N, CA and C atoms of all chains as a GROMACS GRO file, in nm:
protein
  615
    1MET      N    1   0.677   0.573   2.141
    1MET     CA    2   0.696   0.711   2.183
    1MET      C    3   0.562   0.768   2.233
    2ASN      N    4   0.566   0.830   2.350
    2ASN     CA    5   0.442   0.891   2.403
    2ASN      C    6   0.411   1.019   2.326
    3ASN      N    7   0.283   1.050   2.319
    3ASN     CA    8   0.247   1.177   2.254
    3ASN      C    9   0.113   1.228   2.308
    4ARG      N   10   0.088   1.357   2.282
    4ARG     CA   11  -0.034   1.422   2.334
    4ARG      C   12  -0.138   1.440   2.223
    5LEU      N   13  -0.125   1.364   2.118
    5LEU     CA   14  -0.210   1.386   2.002
    5LEU      C   15  -0.359   1.372   2.035
    6LYS      N   16  -0.392   1.269   2.112
    6LYS     CA   17  -0.533   1.243   2.144
    6LYS      C   18  -0.591   1.359   2.225
    7VAL      N   19  -0.513   1.409   2.319
    7VAL     CA   20  -0.558   1.520   2.404
    7VAL      C   21  -0.577   1.646   2.319
    8LEU      N   22  -0.479   1.675   2.234
    8LEU     CA   23  -0.487   1.795   2.150
    8LEU      C   24  -0.607   1.788   2.056
    9ARG      N   25  -0.630   1.668   2.005
    9ARG     CA   26  -0.743   1.648   1.913
    9ARG      C   27  -0.875   1.668   1.990
   10ALA      N   28  -0.882   1.611   2.110
   10ALA     CA   29  -1.005   1.622   2.189
   10ALA      C   30  -1.032   1.768   2.227
   11GLU      N   31  -0.926   1.843   2.255
   11GLU     CA   32  -0.943   1.984   2.291
   11GLU      C   33  -1.010   2.064   2.179
   12ARG      N   34  -0.988   2.019   2.058
   12ARG     CA   35  -1.047   2.088   1.941
   12ARG      C   36  -1.175   2.020   1.894
   13ASN      N   37  -1.217   1.919   1.965
   13ASN     CA   38  -1.339   1.846   1.926
   13ASN      C   39  -1.329   1.784   1.788
   14TRP      N   40  -1.211   1.738   1.753
   14TRP     CA   41  -1.192   1.678   1.621
   14TRP      C   42  -1.202   1.526   1.632
   15SER      N   43  -1.263   1.466   1.534
   15SER     CA   44  -1.261   1.319   1.526
   15SER      C   45  -1.126   1.279   1.466
   16GLN      N   46  -1.097   1.149   1.470
   16GLN     CA   47  -0.973   1.102   1.407
   16GLN      C   48  -0.977   1.129   1.256
   17ALA      N   49  -1.096   1.115   1.198
   17ALA     CA   50  -1.110   1.140   1.053
   17ALA      C   51  -1.083   1.287   1.021
   18GLU      N   52  -1.131   1.377   1.107
   18GLU     CA   53  -1.108   1.520   1.087
   18GLU      C   54  -0.958   1.551   1.088
   19LEU      N   55  -0.890   1.496   1.189
   19LEU     CA   56  -0.746   1.520   1.199
   19LEU      C   57  -0.673   1.457   1.081
   20ALA      N   58  -0.716   1.336   1.044
   20ALA     CA   59  -0.652   1.267   0.931
   20ALA      C   60  -0.663   1.351   0.803
   21GLY      N   61  -0.783   1.407   0.780
   21GLY     CA   62  -0.802   1.490   0.660
   21GLY      C   63  -0.714   1.613   0.663
   22ARG      N   64  -0.698   1.673   0.779
   22ARG     CA   65  -0.614   1.792   0.790
   22ARG      C   66  -0.466   1.760   0.772
   23LEU      N   67  -0.428   1.636   0.808
   23LEU     CA   68  -0.287   1.597   0.795
   23LEU      C   69  -0.258   1.525   0.664
   24ASP      N   70  -0.364   1.496   0.588
   24ASP     CA   71  -0.350   1.424   0.462
   24ASP      C   72  -0.294   1.282   0.483
   25VAL      N   73  -0.344   1.216   0.588
   25VAL     CA   74  -0.310   1.074   0.610
   25VAL      C   75  -0.441   0.999   0.632
   26SER      N   76  -0.433   0.867   0.648
   26SER     CA   77  -0.556   0.790   0.671
   26SER      C   78  -0.597   0.798   0.818
   27ARG      N   79  -0.722   0.762   0.847
   27ARG     CA   80  -0.768   0.761   0.986
   27ARG      C   81  -0.689   0.657   1.066
   28GLN      N   82  -0.656   0.545   0.998
   28GLN     CA   83  -0.578   0.439   1.065
   28GLN      C   84  -0.442   0.493   1.108
   29ALA      N   85  -0.388   0.585   1.028
   29ALA     CA   86  -0.256   0.643   1.062
   29ALA      C   87  -0.266   0.724   1.191
   30VAL      N   88  -0.372   0.804   1.201
   30VAL     CA   89  -0.391   0.885   1.322
   30VAL      C   90  -0.406   0.793   1.443
   31ASN      N   91  -0.486   0.688   1.427
   31ASN     CA   92  -0.507   0.593   1.536
   31ASN      C   93  -0.375   0.527   1.577
   32ALA      N   94  -0.295   0.487   1.478
   32ALA     CA   95  -0.168   0.419   1.508
   32ALA      C   96  -0.072   0.512   1.581
   33ILE      N   97  -0.072   0.640   1.547
   33ILE     CA   98   0.016   0.735   1.615
   33ILE      C   99  -0.034   0.759   1.757
   34GLU      N  100  -0.164   0.778   1.770
   34GLU     CA  101  -0.221   0.806   1.903
   34GLU      C  102  -0.196   0.690   2.001
   35THR      N  103  -0.205   0.568   1.950
   35THR     CA  104  -0.190   0.452   2.039
   35THR      C  105  -0.043   0.408   2.052
   36GLY      N  106   0.046   0.482   1.988
   36GLY     CA  107   0.189   0.454   2.001
   36GLY      C  108   0.236   0.336   1.918
   37LYS      N  109   0.152   0.288   1.825
   37LYS     CA  110   0.194   0.175   1.741
   37LYS      C  111   0.288   0.221   1.631
   38HIS      N  112   0.283   0.349   1.601
   38HIS     CA  113   0.367   0.402   1.492
   38HIS      C  114   0.423   0.538   1.532
   39ASP      N  115   0.553   0.554   1.512
   39ASP     CA  116   0.615   0.685   1.531
   39ASP      C  117   0.616   0.756   1.396
   40PRO      N  118   0.561   0.876   1.390
   40PRO     CA  119   0.553   0.942   1.259
   40PRO      C  120   0.691   0.980   1.205
   41SER      N  121   0.698   0.993   1.075
   41SER     CA  122   0.822   1.040   1.013
   41SER      C  123   0.843   1.186   1.054
   42LEU      N  124   0.964   1.236   1.031
   42LEU     CA  125   0.992   1.375   1.067
   42LEU      C  126   0.902   1.474   0.991
   43PRO      N  127   0.882   1.455   0.858
   43PRO     CA  128   0.791   1.548   0.788
   43PRO      C  129   0.650   1.547   0.846
   44LEU      N  130   0.600   1.428   0.882
   44LEU     CA  131   0.464   1.422   0.939
   44LEU      C  132   0.461   1.484   1.078
   45ALA      N  133   0.565   1.462   1.156
   45ALA     CA  134   0.572   1.523   1.290
   45ALA      C  135   0.570   1.676   1.278
   46PHE      N  136   0.640   1.729   1.179
   46PHE     CA  137   0.638   1.874   1.156
   46PHE      C  138   0.499   1.921   1.117
   47ARG      N  139   0.431   1.844   1.032
   47ARG     CA  140   0.295   1.882   0.990
   47ARG      C  141   0.202   1.886   1.111
   48ILE      N  142   0.215   1.785   1.198
   48ILE     CA  143   0.132   1.779   1.318
   48ILE      C  144   0.161   1.900   1.407
   49ALA      N  145   0.290   1.928   1.427
   49ALA     CA  146   0.328   2.041   1.513
   49ALA      C  147   0.274   2.173   1.456
   50ARG      N  148   0.287   2.190   1.326
   50ARG     CA  149   0.239   2.314   1.262
   50ARG      C  150   0.087   2.327   1.277
   51LEU      N  151   0.017   2.216   1.259
   51LEU     CA  152  -0.129   2.217   1.267
   51LEU      C  153  -0.176   2.263   1.406
   52PHE      N  154  -0.106   2.218   1.509
   52PHE     CA  155  -0.147   2.254   1.645
   52PHE      C  156  -0.076   2.380   1.697
   53GLY      N  157   0.014   2.434   1.616
   53GLY     CA  158   0.086   2.555   1.657
   53GLY      C  159   0.178   2.530   1.775
   54LEU      N  160   0.236   2.410   1.779
   54LEU     CA  161   0.327   2.375   1.889
   54LEU      C  162   0.459   2.324   1.831
   55SER      N  163   0.558   2.306   1.920
   55SER     CA  164   0.682   2.245   1.871
   55SER      C  165   0.666   2.092   1.879
   56ILE      N  166   0.752   2.021   1.808
   56ILE     CA  167   0.745   1.874   1.809
   56ILE      C  168   0.762   1.821   1.952
   57GLU      N  169   0.854   1.883   2.026
   57GLU     CA  170   0.880   1.836   2.164
   57GLU      C  171   0.760   1.856   2.254
   58GLU      N  172   0.675   1.951   2.222
   58GLU     CA  173   0.556   1.973   2.306
   58GLU      C  174   0.448   1.868   2.279
   59ILE      N  175   0.461   1.797   2.169
   59ILE     CA  176   0.361   1.694   2.135
   59ILE      C  177   0.417   1.553   2.160
   60PHE      N  178   0.542   1.533   2.120
   60PHE     CA  179   0.602   1.400   2.132
   60PHE      C  180   0.708   1.397   2.242
   61ASP      N  181   0.708   1.285   2.314
   61ASP     CA  182   0.803   1.270   2.424
   61ASP      C  183   0.875   1.137   2.405
   62ASP      N  184   1.008   1.142   2.390
   62ASP     CA  185   1.082   1.017   2.364
   62ASP      C  186   1.121   0.945   2.493
   63GLN      N  187   1.082   0.998   2.609
   63GLN     CA  188   1.110   0.929   2.736
   63GLN      C  189   1.012   0.813   2.752
   64GLN      N  190   1.064   0.693   2.776
   64GLN     CA  191   0.976   0.576   2.789
   64GLN      C  192   0.916   0.571   2.930
   65MET      N  193  -0.893   3.860  -1.717
   65MET     CA  194  -0.869   3.864  -1.572
   65MET      C  195  -0.942   3.746  -1.504
   66THR      N  196  -0.870   3.682  -1.418
   66THR     CA  197  -0.931   3.565  -1.354
   66THR      C  198  -1.010   3.606  -1.230
   67SER      N  199  -1.111   3.529  -1.202
   67SER     CA  200  -1.194   3.557  -1.085
   67SER      C  201  -1.118   3.518  -0.958
   68SER      N  202  -1.132   3.600  -0.856
   68SER     CA  203  -1.063   3.568  -0.731
   68SER      C  204  -1.163   3.520  -0.626
   69LYS      N  205  -1.265   3.448  -0.676
   69LYS     CA  206  -1.367   3.396  -0.586
   69LYS      C  207  -1.302   3.297  -0.488
   70PRO      N  208  -1.319   3.316  -0.357
   70PRO     CA  209  -1.252   3.226  -0.263
   70PRO      C  210  -1.309   3.084  -0.270
   71ILE      N  211  -1.219   2.988  -0.262
   71ILE     CA  212  -1.262   2.847  -0.264
   71ILE      C  213  -1.301   2.810  -0.121
   72PRO      N  214  -1.424   2.758  -0.102
   72PRO     CA  215  -1.464   2.723   0.035
   72PRO      C  216  -1.374   2.613   0.091
   73GLU      N  217  -1.328   2.635   0.212
   73GLU     CA  218  -1.236   2.537   0.271
   73GLU      C  219  -1.315   2.417   0.323
   74LEU      N  220  -1.271   2.299   0.283
   74LEU     CA  221  -1.340   2.176   0.325
   74LEU      C  222  -1.292   2.138   0.464
   75SER      N  223  -1.380   2.072   0.538
   75SER     CA  224  -1.339   2.021   0.669
   75SER      C  225  -1.243   1.904   0.645
   76GLY      N  226  -1.172   1.868   0.751
   76GLY     CA  227  -1.079   1.755   0.739
   76GLY      C  228  -1.152   1.627   0.702
   77GLU      N  229  -1.272   1.607   0.760
   77GLU     CA  230  -1.348   1.485   0.732
   77GLU      C  231  -1.390   1.481   0.585
   78ALA      N  232  -1.433   1.597   0.532
   78ALA     CA  233  -1.474   1.603   0.391
   78ALA      C  234  -1.354   1.578   0.300
   79ARG      N  235  -1.238   1.633   0.338
   79ARG     CA  236  -1.117   1.612   0.258
   79ARG      C  237  -1.078   1.465   0.258
   80LEU      N  238  -1.088   1.404   0.377
   80LEU     CA  239  -1.053   1.261   0.388
   80LEU      C  240  -1.149   1.176   0.306
   81ALA      N  241  -1.279   1.210   0.313
   81ALA     CA  242  -1.379   1.134   0.237
   81ALA      C  243  -1.352   1.147   0.086
   82ALA      N  244  -1.320   1.270   0.040
   82ALA     CA  245  -1.293   1.292  -0.102
   82ALA      C  246  -1.169   1.214  -0.145
   83LYS      N  247  -1.068   1.214  -0.058
   83LYS     CA  248  -0.944   1.143  -0.089
   83LYS      C  249  -0.969   0.992  -0.098
   84ARG      N  250  -1.051   0.942  -0.004
   84ARG     CA  251  -1.081   0.799  -0.006
   84ARG      C  252  -1.160   0.760  -0.130
   85ARG      N  253  -1.258   0.846  -0.166
   85ARG     CA  254  -1.336   0.817  -0.288
   85ARG      C  255  -1.244   0.812  -0.410
   86SER      N  256  -1.155   0.911  -0.419
   86SER     CA  257  -1.063   0.919  -0.532
   86SER      C  258  -0.972   0.795  -0.534
   87PHE      N  259  -0.925   0.753  -0.415
   87PHE     CA  260  -0.836   0.637  -0.408
   87PHE      C  261  -0.908   0.512  -0.457
   88TRP      N  262  -1.033   0.491  -0.411
   88TRP     CA  263  -1.105   0.368  -0.447
   88TRP      C  264  -1.142   0.368  -0.595
   89ARG      N  265  -1.172   0.487  -0.651
   89ARG     CA  266  -1.198   0.495  -0.795
   89ARG      C  267  -1.073   0.452  -0.872
   90TYR      N  268  -0.959   0.506  -0.827
   90TYR     CA  269  -0.831   0.476  -0.890
   90TYR      C  270  -0.801   0.326  -0.877
   91PHE      N  271  -0.824   0.271  -0.757
   91PHE     CA  272  -0.796   0.130  -0.732
   91PHE      C  273  -0.885   0.041  -0.818
   92ALA      N  274  -1.015   0.077  -0.831
   92ALA     CA  275  -1.109  -0.001  -0.911
   92ALA      C  276  -1.067   0.001  -1.058
   93ALA      N  277  -1.026   0.120  -1.106
   93ALA     CA  278  -0.984   0.132  -1.246
   93ALA      C  279  -0.860   0.046  -1.271
   94ALA      N  280  -0.765   0.050  -1.176
   94ALA     CA  281  -0.641  -0.026  -1.192
   94ALA      C  282  -0.670  -0.176  -1.188
   95THR      N  283  -0.762  -0.217  -1.098
   95THR     CA  284  -0.797  -0.360  -1.088
   95THR      C  285  -0.864  -0.407  -1.217
   96LEU      N  286  -0.953  -0.322  -1.271
   96LEU     CA  287  -1.021  -0.355  -1.396
   96LEU      C  288  -0.919  -0.372  -1.509
   97LEU      N  289  -0.823  -0.278  -1.513
   97LEU     CA  290  -0.719  -0.282  -1.615
   97LEU      C  291  -0.635  -0.409  -1.601
   98ALA      N  292  -0.602  -0.444  -1.475
   98ALA     CA  293  -0.522  -0.564  -1.451
   98ALA      C  294  -0.599  -0.689  -1.495
   99GLY      N  295  -0.731  -0.689  -1.466
   99GLY     CA  296  -0.815  -0.801  -1.507
   99GLY      C  297  -0.820  -0.814  -1.658
  100LEU      N  298  -0.834  -0.700  -1.725
  100LEU     CA  299  -0.837  -0.701  -1.871
  100LEU      C  300  -0.705  -0.751  -1.927
  101GLY      N  301  -0.595  -0.703  -1.868
  101GLY     CA  302  -0.461  -0.745  -1.912
  101GLY      C  303  -0.443  -0.895  -1.896
  102GLY      N  304  -0.486  -0.945  -1.777
  102GLY     CA  305  -0.474  -1.088  -1.751
  102GLY      C  306  -0.559  -1.168  -1.848
  103GLY      N  307  -0.680  -1.120  -1.874
  103GLY     CA  308  -0.769  -1.188  -1.968
  103GLY      C  309  -0.711  -1.190  -2.108
  104LEU      N  310  -0.653  -1.075  -2.146
  104LEU     CA  311  -0.592  -1.062  -2.280
  104LEU      C  312  -0.476  -1.160  -2.295
  105LEU      N  313  -0.393  -1.166  -2.190
  105LEU     CA  314  -0.278  -1.258  -2.195
  105LEU      C  315  -0.325  -1.404  -2.202
  106GLY      N  316  -0.425  -1.436  -2.116
  106GLY     CA  317  -0.477  -1.572  -2.114
  106GLY      C  318  -0.537  -1.611  -2.248
  107SER      N  319  -0.617  -1.520  -2.305
  107SER     CA  320  -0.678  -1.553  -2.435
  107SER      C  321  -0.574  -1.555  -2.545
  108GLY      N  322  -0.467  -1.473  -2.528
  108GLY     CA  323  -0.358  -1.473  -2.627
  108GLY      C  324  -0.289  -1.608  -2.632
  109VAL      N  325  -0.265  -1.662  -2.513
  109VAL     CA  326  -0.200  -1.794  -2.507
  109VAL      C  327  -0.292  -1.899  -2.570
  110ALA      N  328  -0.423  -1.891  -2.540
  110ALA     CA  329  -0.519  -1.987  -2.598
  110ALA      C  330  -0.526  -1.969  -2.750
  111LEU      N  331  -0.526  -1.841  -2.794
  111LEU     CA  332  -0.533  -1.812  -2.938
  111LEU      C  333  -0.410  -1.863  -3.011
  112ARG      N  334  -0.296  -1.860  -2.940
  112ARG     CA  335  -0.172  -1.903  -3.004
  112ARG      C  336  -0.185  -2.048  -3.049
  113GLU      N  337  -0.247  -2.129  -2.962
  113GLU     CA  338  -0.264  -2.270  -2.997
  113GLU      C  339  -0.367  -2.286  -3.108
  114LEU      N  340  -0.474  -2.202  -3.103
  114LEU     CA  341  -0.581  -2.216  -3.202
  114LEU      C  342  -0.545  -2.152  -3.336
  115ALA      N  343  -0.496  -2.027  -3.330
  115ALA     CA  344  -0.478  -1.951  -3.455
  115ALA      C  345  -0.333  -1.922  -3.490
  116GLY      N  346  -0.241  -1.983  -3.416
  116GLY     CA  347  -0.100  -1.965  -3.449
  116GLY      C  348  -0.051  -1.823  -3.429
  117LEU      N  349  -0.099  -1.759  -3.321
  117LEU     CA  350  -0.054  -1.622  -3.290
  117LEU      C  351   0.095  -1.625  -3.257
  118SER      N  352   0.167  -1.522  -3.302
  118SER     CA  353   0.311  -1.519  -3.283
  118SER      C  354   0.348  -1.515  -3.134
  119ALA      N  355   0.452  -1.591  -3.100
  119ALA     CA  356   0.500  -1.591  -2.961
  119ALA      C  357   0.547  -1.451  -2.923
  120TRP      N  358   0.604  -1.379  -3.021
  120TRP     CA  359   0.654  -1.243  -2.993
  120TRP      C  360   0.539  -1.149  -2.958
  121ALA      N  361   0.422  -1.170  -3.021
  121ALA     CA  362   0.306  -1.085  -2.990
  121ALA      C  363   0.264  -1.106  -2.844
  122ILE      N  364   0.263  -1.232  -2.802
  122ILE     CA  365   0.226  -1.262  -2.664
  122ILE      C  366   0.331  -1.208  -2.568
  123ALA      N  367   0.459  -1.223  -2.605
  123ALA     CA  368   0.566  -1.171  -2.520
  123ALA      C  369   0.555  -1.020  -2.508
  124ALA      N  370   0.517  -0.954  -2.618
  124ALA     CA  371   0.504  -0.807  -2.616
  124ALA      C  372   0.392  -0.764  -2.522
  125VAL      N  373   0.280  -0.837  -2.527
  125VAL     CA  374   0.168  -0.804  -2.436
  125VAL      C  375   0.211  -0.828  -2.292
  126GLY      N  376   0.284  -0.937  -2.268
  126GLY     CA  377   0.334  -0.966  -2.133
  126GLY      C  378   0.427  -0.856  -2.085
  127ALA      N  379   0.518  -0.812  -2.172
  127ALA     CA  380   0.613  -0.707  -2.133
  127ALA      C  381   0.539  -0.576  -2.104
  128ALA      N  382   0.439  -0.546  -2.189
  128ALA     CA  383   0.360  -0.424  -2.167
  128ALA      C  384   0.288  -0.431  -2.033
  129SER      N  385   0.237  -0.550  -1.999
  129SER     CA  386   0.167  -0.568  -1.871
  129SER      C  387   0.261  -0.541  -1.754
  130ILE      N  388   0.386  -0.586  -1.768
  130ILE     CA  389   0.484  -0.564  -1.659
  130ILE      C  390   0.512  -0.415  -1.644
  131VAL      N  391   0.527  -0.346  -1.758
  131VAL     CA  392   0.554  -0.201  -1.752
  131VAL      C  393   0.438  -0.129  -1.683
  132ILE      N  394   0.314  -0.166  -1.722
  132ILE     CA  395   0.196  -0.102  -1.662
  132ILE      C  396   0.189  -0.134  -1.512
  133TRP      N  397   0.219  -0.258  -1.478
  133TRP     CA  398   0.216  -0.299  -1.337
  133TRP      C  399   0.318  -0.220  -1.253
  134VAL      N  400   0.439  -0.204  -1.308
  134VAL     CA  401   0.542  -0.127  -1.236
  134VAL      C  402   0.497   0.018  -1.220
  135TRP      N  403   0.441   0.074  -1.328
  135TRP     CA  404   0.392   0.213  -1.322
  135TRP      C  405   0.282   0.226  -1.216
  136PHE      N  406   0.188   0.130  -1.218
  136PHE     CA  407   0.078   0.134  -1.121
  136PHE      C  408   0.131   0.124  -0.978
  137SER      N  409   0.225   0.030  -0.957
  137SER     CA  410   0.279   0.010  -0.822
  137SER      C  411   0.345   0.137  -0.771
  138ARG      N  412   0.424   0.201  -0.856
  138ARG     CA  413   0.493   0.324  -0.817
  138ARG      C  414   0.390   0.432  -0.782
  139ASN      N  415   0.289   0.443  -0.866
  139ASN     CA  416   0.183   0.541  -0.846
  139ASN      C  417   0.106   0.513  -0.717
  140TYR      N  418   0.075   0.386  -0.697
  140TYR     CA  419   0.000   0.344  -0.578
  140TYR      C  420   0.079   0.377  -0.451
  141LEU      N  421   0.208   0.344  -0.452
  141LEU     CA  422   0.289   0.366  -0.333
  141LEU      C  423   0.310   0.514  -0.303
  142ARG      N  424   0.295   0.597  -0.405
  142ARG     CA  425   0.305   0.742  -0.382
  142ARG      C  426   0.175   0.799  -0.328
  143ARG      N  427   0.063   0.730  -0.349
  143ARG     CA  428  -0.067   0.780  -0.304
  143ARG      C  429  -0.097   0.746  -0.158
  144ILE      N  430  -0.044   0.632  -0.113
  144ILE     CA  431  -0.080   0.588   0.022
  144ILE      C  432   0.002   0.664   0.126
  145ASP      N  433  -0.043   0.663   0.252
  145ASP     CA  434   0.030   0.738   0.355
  145ASP      C  435   0.145   0.653   0.409
  146GLU      N  436   0.224   0.714   0.498
  146GLU     CA  437   0.349   0.649   0.539
  146GLU      C  438   0.328   0.519   0.616
  147ILE      N  439   0.215   0.507   0.687
  147ILE     CA  440   0.192   0.382   0.762
  147ILE      C  441   0.158   0.268   0.666
  148ASP      N  442   0.075   0.298   0.568
  148ASP     CA  443   0.041   0.196   0.469
  148ASP      C  444   0.166   0.157   0.390
  149LEU      N  445   0.250   0.256   0.361
  149LEU     CA  446   0.375   0.229   0.290
  149LEU      C  447   0.463   0.136   0.373
  150GLN      N  448   0.471   0.164   0.504
  150GLN     CA  449   0.552   0.081   0.591
  150GLN      C  450   0.496  -0.062   0.598
  151ASP      N  451   0.362  -0.074   0.603
  151ASP     CA  452   0.300  -0.208   0.604
  151ASP      C  453   0.335  -0.283   0.475
  152ASN      N  454   0.331  -0.211   0.362
  152ASN     CA  455   0.365  -0.272   0.233
  152ASN      C  456   0.511  -0.317   0.231
  153LEU      N  457   0.600  -0.233   0.285
  153LEU     CA  458   0.742  -0.266   0.285
  153LEU      C  459   0.770  -0.387   0.374
  154TRP      N  460   0.707  -0.392   0.492
  154TRP     CA  461   0.725  -0.507   0.581
  154TRP      C  462   0.674  -0.634   0.515
  155ALA      N  463   0.555  -0.624   0.455
  155ALA     CA  464   0.495  -0.743   0.390
  155ALA      C  465   0.588  -0.792   0.277
  156SER      N  466   0.645  -0.699   0.202
  156SER     CA  467   0.736  -0.737   0.093
  156SER      C  468   0.860  -0.805   0.148
  157LEU      N  469   0.911  -0.753   0.258
  157LEU     CA  470   1.032  -0.810   0.317
  157LEU      C  471   1.005  -0.951   0.370
  158VAL      N  472   0.892  -0.967   0.438
  158VAL     CA  473   0.856  -1.100   0.491
  158VAL      C  474   0.841  -1.199   0.375
  159ALA      N  475   0.776  -1.154   0.267
  159ALA     CA  476   0.755  -1.241   0.150
  159ALA      C  477   0.889  -1.277   0.085
  160LEU      N  478   0.979  -1.180   0.077
  160LEU     CA  479   1.111  -1.207   0.018
  160LEU      C  480   1.186  -1.311   0.102
  161TYR      N  481   1.184  -1.295   0.234
  161TYR     CA  482   1.251  -1.391   0.322
  161TYR      C  483   1.187  -1.530   0.307
  162PHE      N  484   1.055  -1.532   0.295
  162PHE     CA  485   0.986  -1.660   0.277
  162PHE      C  486   1.036  -1.727   0.149
  163PHE      N  487   1.040  -1.653   0.040
  163PHE     CA  488   1.081  -1.711  -0.088
  163PHE      C  489   1.227  -1.757  -0.082
  164VAL      N  490   1.314  -1.672  -0.027
  164VAL     CA  491   1.457  -1.705  -0.019
  164VAL      C  492   1.480  -1.833   0.062
  165ALA      N  493   1.397  -1.854   0.164
  165ALA     CA  494   1.412  -1.976   0.245
  165ALA      C  495   1.339  -2.094   0.184
  166ALA      N  496   1.217  -2.070   0.135
  166ALA     CA  497   1.132  -2.181   0.090
  166ALA      C  498   1.183  -2.247  -0.039
  167ALA      N  499   1.229  -2.167  -0.134
  167ALA     CA  500   1.269  -2.224  -0.264
  167ALA      C  501   1.386  -2.323  -0.249
  168PRO      N  502   1.497  -2.284  -0.185
  168PRO     CA  503   1.606  -2.382  -0.171
  168PRO      C  504   1.570  -2.499  -0.079
  169PHE      N  505   1.483  -2.473   0.020
  169PHE     CA  506   1.445  -2.582   0.111
  169PHE      C  507   1.366  -2.688   0.035
  170TRP      N  508   1.275  -2.641  -0.050
  170TRP     CA  509   1.197  -2.736  -0.133
  170TRP      C  510   1.293  -2.814  -0.226
  171LEU      N  511   1.389  -2.742  -0.282
  171LEU     CA  512   1.487  -2.806  -0.371
  171LEU      C  513   1.568  -2.911  -0.295
  172LEU      N  514   1.604  -2.875  -0.172
  172LEU     CA  515   1.679  -2.968  -0.088
  172LEU      C  516   1.597  -3.095  -0.063
  173LEU      N  517   1.468  -3.075  -0.029
  173LEU     CA  518   1.380  -3.190  -0.006
  173LEU      C  519   1.370  -3.275  -0.133
  174HIS      N  520   1.368  -3.209  -0.248
  174HIS     CA  521   1.361  -3.283  -0.376
  174HIS      C  522   1.490  -3.362  -0.398
  175GLU      N  523   1.604  -3.298  -0.368
  175GLU     CA  524   1.734  -3.363  -0.389
  175GLU      C  525   1.747  -3.491  -0.306
  176VAL      N  526   1.687  -3.491  -0.188
  176VAL     CA  527   1.695  -3.612  -0.103
  176VAL      C  528   1.570  -3.699  -0.120
  177ALA      N  529   1.498  -3.674  -0.229
  177ALA     CA  530   1.381  -3.756  -0.268
  177ALA      C  531   1.268  -3.756  -0.166
  178LEU      N  532   1.251  -3.641  -0.097
  178LEU     CA  533   1.140  -3.631  -0.001
  178LEU      C  534   1.023  -3.550  -0.057
  179ALA      N  535   1.045  -3.485  -0.170
  179ALA     CA  536   0.939  -3.400  -0.227
  179ALA      C  537   0.953  -3.398  -0.379
  180PRO      N  538   0.844  -3.366  -0.449
  180PRO     CA  539   0.856  -3.353  -0.595
  180PRO      C  540   0.939  -3.229  -0.629
  181ALA      N  541   0.972  -3.213  -0.756
  181ALA     CA  542   1.053  -3.097  -0.799
  181ALA      C  543   0.979  -2.967  -0.766
  182PRO      N  544   1.054  -2.862  -0.726
  182PRO     CA  545   0.989  -2.734  -0.694
  182PRO      C  546   0.904  -2.684  -0.810
  183GLN      N  547   0.784  -2.638  -0.775
  183GLN     CA  548   0.691  -2.583  -0.876
  183GLN      C  549   0.695  -2.431  -0.868
  184LEU      N  550   0.731  -2.369  -0.977
  184LEU     CA  551   0.746  -2.223  -0.979
  184LEU      C  552   0.618  -2.151  -0.938
  185MET      N  553   0.506  -2.191  -0.998
  185MET     CA  554   0.381  -2.119  -0.969
  185MET      C  555   0.330  -2.145  -0.827
  186ALA      N  556   0.359  -2.263  -0.773
  186ALA     CA  557   0.320  -2.291  -0.634
  186ALA      C  558   0.396  -2.197  -0.542
  187LEU      N  559   0.526  -2.178  -0.570
  187LEU     CA  560   0.607  -2.086  -0.489
  187LEU      C  561   0.558  -1.943  -0.506
  188TRP      N  562   0.520  -1.908  -0.628
  188TRP     CA  563   0.471  -1.773  -0.657
  188TRP      C  564   0.345  -1.744  -0.576
  189TRP      N  565   0.251  -1.837  -0.580
  189TRP     CA  566   0.125  -1.818  -0.507
  189TRP      C  567   0.149  -1.815  -0.356
  190ALA      N  568   0.237  -1.903  -0.310
  190ALA     CA  569   0.265  -1.907  -0.166
  190ALA      C  570   0.331  -1.776  -0.122
  191THR      N  571   0.422  -1.724  -0.202
  191THR     CA  572   0.489  -1.598  -0.168
  191THR      C  573   0.388  -1.484  -0.164
  192LEU      N  574   0.299  -1.484  -0.262
  192LEU     CA  575   0.195  -1.380  -0.266
  192LEU      C  576   0.105  -1.390  -0.142
  193ALA      N  577   0.069  -1.514  -0.106
  193ALA     CA  578  -0.018  -1.534   0.010
  193ALA      C  579   0.052  -1.486   0.137
  194VAL      N  580   0.181  -1.515   0.150
  194VAL     CA  581   0.256  -1.470   0.268
  194VAL      C  582   0.258  -1.317   0.273
  195ALA      N  583   0.279  -1.253   0.158
  195ALA     CA  584   0.283  -1.106   0.154
  195ALA      C  585   0.148  -1.048   0.196
  196VAL      N  586   0.040  -1.106   0.146
  196VAL     CA  587  -0.095  -1.056   0.179
  196VAL      C  588  -0.123  -1.075   0.328
  197LEU      N  589  -0.089  -1.195   0.380
  197LEU     CA  590  -0.111  -1.221   0.524
  197LEU      C  591  -0.030  -1.126   0.610
  198ALA      N  592   0.096  -1.104   0.573
  198ALA     CA  593   0.183  -1.014   0.652
  198ALA      C  594   0.129  -0.872   0.647
  199TYR      N  595   0.080  -0.832   0.532
  199TYR     CA  596   0.025  -0.696   0.517
  199TYR      C  597  -0.097  -0.677   0.609
  200PHE      N  598  -0.191  -0.773   0.602
  200PHE     CA  599  -0.312  -0.758   0.683
  200PHE      C  600  -0.284  -0.776   0.833
  201TYR      N  601  -0.184  -0.859   0.864
  201TYR     CA  602  -0.147  -0.872   1.006
  201TYR      C  603  -0.100  -0.737   1.059
  202ARG      N  604  -0.012  -0.670   0.984
  202ARG     CA  605   0.040  -0.540   1.029
  202ARG      C  606  -0.070  -0.435   1.032
  203LYS      N  607  -0.157  -0.441   0.934
  203LYS     CA  608  -0.261  -0.338   0.924
  203LYS      C  609  -0.364  -0.349   1.037
  204TYR      N  610  -0.400  -0.471   1.073
  204TYR     CA  611  -0.508  -0.488   1.170
  204TYR      C  612  -0.464  -0.548   1.303
  205ARG      N  613  -0.334  -0.547   1.332
  205ARG     CA  614  -0.289  -0.608   1.459
  205ARG      C  615  -0.333  -0.521   1.575
   0.00000   0.00000   0.00000
């Protein structure tokens, strides 16, 4: 699944570790989501959306 | 009356570092405990031969070790994030499939006199090795 996580993170000047700490996941988890190796669970997707003040659809795109 | 002094908000990096430190402390303590348990069981078995320690005493220590191990595993799986949990689940599934296939296959080879009788601990170690390899493959692929 495509996502804008890396762009949103860069806009805030956050490292992967910074974002991981804010989401309460590991840095590897942030990396895996950004590179599309892992699709986050619904609760984590909501946490990400809330953190950036966006809807899930504005961050994640299920179109291949 | 309680003080309403505001708690300084930590950065995400500081929170992650604190969480990692806490996790590794927990992991080190659990590993130490497991080592002590294993040592206790091993020396118990040796003592049984030397000093006639009751088999029930050794069985009780073994059962207690299993209870502690189950508790630790549950606790550990609740601490890790969803990706690590998924890696653990995949590794467990791969190991289960390995065991389900390998044990009867070895038995089959034994039945047709192509291999010695299946060794329980050899299968145990091989299953563990497969689980560890599958876990690290998923984690670092």
